[in-house]
C-alpha positions in Angstrom: -10.7 6.5 -19.6 -8.9 9.9 -18.7 -6.5 10.2 -16.0 -8.9 12.3 -14.1 -11.5 9.6 -14.4 -8.9 7.0 -13.2 -7.8 9.3 -10.2 -11.6 9.6 -9.3 -12.0 5.9 -8.8 -9.9 6.2 -5.5 -12.1 9.3 -4.4 -14.6 7.2 -2.2 -13.0 6.1 1.1 -15.7 4.3 2.8 -13.5 1.5 4.1 -9.9 3.0 3.9 -9.0 1.6 0.5 -10.4 4.6 -1.3 -12.0 2.7 -4.2 -15.5 3.4 -5.3 -17.8 0.6 -4.3 -18.2 -0.5 -7.7 -14.6 -1.1 -8.4 -14.1 -2.8 -5.1 -16.9 -5.3 -5.9 -15.6 -5.9 -9.5 -12.2 -6.6 -8.1 -12.2 -10.4 -7.6 -9.8 -11.9 -5.3 -11.1 -15.8 -5.0 -8.2 -16.7 -2.9 -8.9 -14.2 0.2 -11.9 -12.9 2.1 -13.2 -9.2 2.2 -11.1 -8.5 5.4 -7.9 -9.6 3.8 -8.8 -7.8 0.5 -9.8 -4.4 2.5 -6.5 -4.6 4.2 -4.4 -5.2 1.2 -6.3 -2.3 -0.7 -6.0 0.0 2.4 -2.3 -0.7 2.6 -1.6 -0.3 -1.2 -3.4 3.0 -1.2 -1.2 4.3 1.7 1.8 3.2 0.0 4.3 6.0 -0.3 6.8 4.8 -2.7 4.6 3.4 -5.4 3.0 5.9 -7.9 -0.4 5.7 -9.4 0.5 3.7 -12.2 2.6 1.2 -10.0 -0.4 0.8 -7.8 -2.7 -0.1 -10.7 -0.3 -2.8 -11.9 -0.6 -4.3 -8.5 -4.3 -4.2 -8.7 -4.4 -5.6 -12.0 -2.3 -8.5 -11.0 -4.0 -9.3 -7.7 -6.3 -11.8 -9.3 -3.4 -14.1 -10.1 -2.0 -14.3 -6.7 -2.6 -17.0 -4.3 -3.6 -16.6 -0.8 0.1 -17.0 0.2 1.0 -14.4 -2.3 -1.4 -11.9 -1.1 -0.3 -12.5 2.7 3.3 -11.8 1.8 2.1 -8.7 -0.1 0.2 -7.6 3.0 3.2 -8.1 5.0 5.6 -6.1 2.6 3.1 -3.3 2.9 3.0 -3.6 6.9 6.7 -3.4 7.0 6.7 -0.4 4.8 4.2 1.3 6.6 5.9 0.5 9.9 9.2 1.7 8.5 8.0 5.1 7.4 6.2 5.5 10.6 9.4 4.9 12.5 11.3 7.3 10.2 8.7 10.0 10.6 8.3 9.6 14.5 12.2 9.6 14.8 13.2 12.4 12.6 13.4 15.7 14.4 13.7 17.7 11.1 16.9 19.3 12.0 19.3 17.0 9.9 18.6 15.6 6.7 21.7 13.3 7.3 20.4 12.2 10.6 16.9 11.4 9.0 18.5 9.4 6.2 20.7 7.5 8.5 17.7 6.6 10.8 15.6 5.6 7.5 18.5 3.2 6.6 18.9 1.6 9.9 15.4 1.0 10.2 15.4 -0.5 6.7 18.4 -2.7 7.8 16.7 -3.8 10.9 13.6 -4.9 8.7 15.7 -6.9 6.5 14.5 -5.3 3.1 
């Protein structure tokens, strides 16, 4: 599969996760229901620090995780999303130093 074909797997965004219906259905996560599966895949799609290859590695390993493992992964992605939201809303754009200080203070509060 070419890189373009791989990236097109994420082109359909019917439920927020960005996966085509065929790929979504084929991804079996026996330990969780579709609500958690959709939330996890949506948060993964929105993850800023992970590149495409890293996201694919996460997807490939999901079927081996227990419900607890998936719950913890969802929590990590929620914290990441909150952290970036706080960073973006608190940054006035005037100073890179102030933005970095804010980002690291948010991370410290979240106990990363």
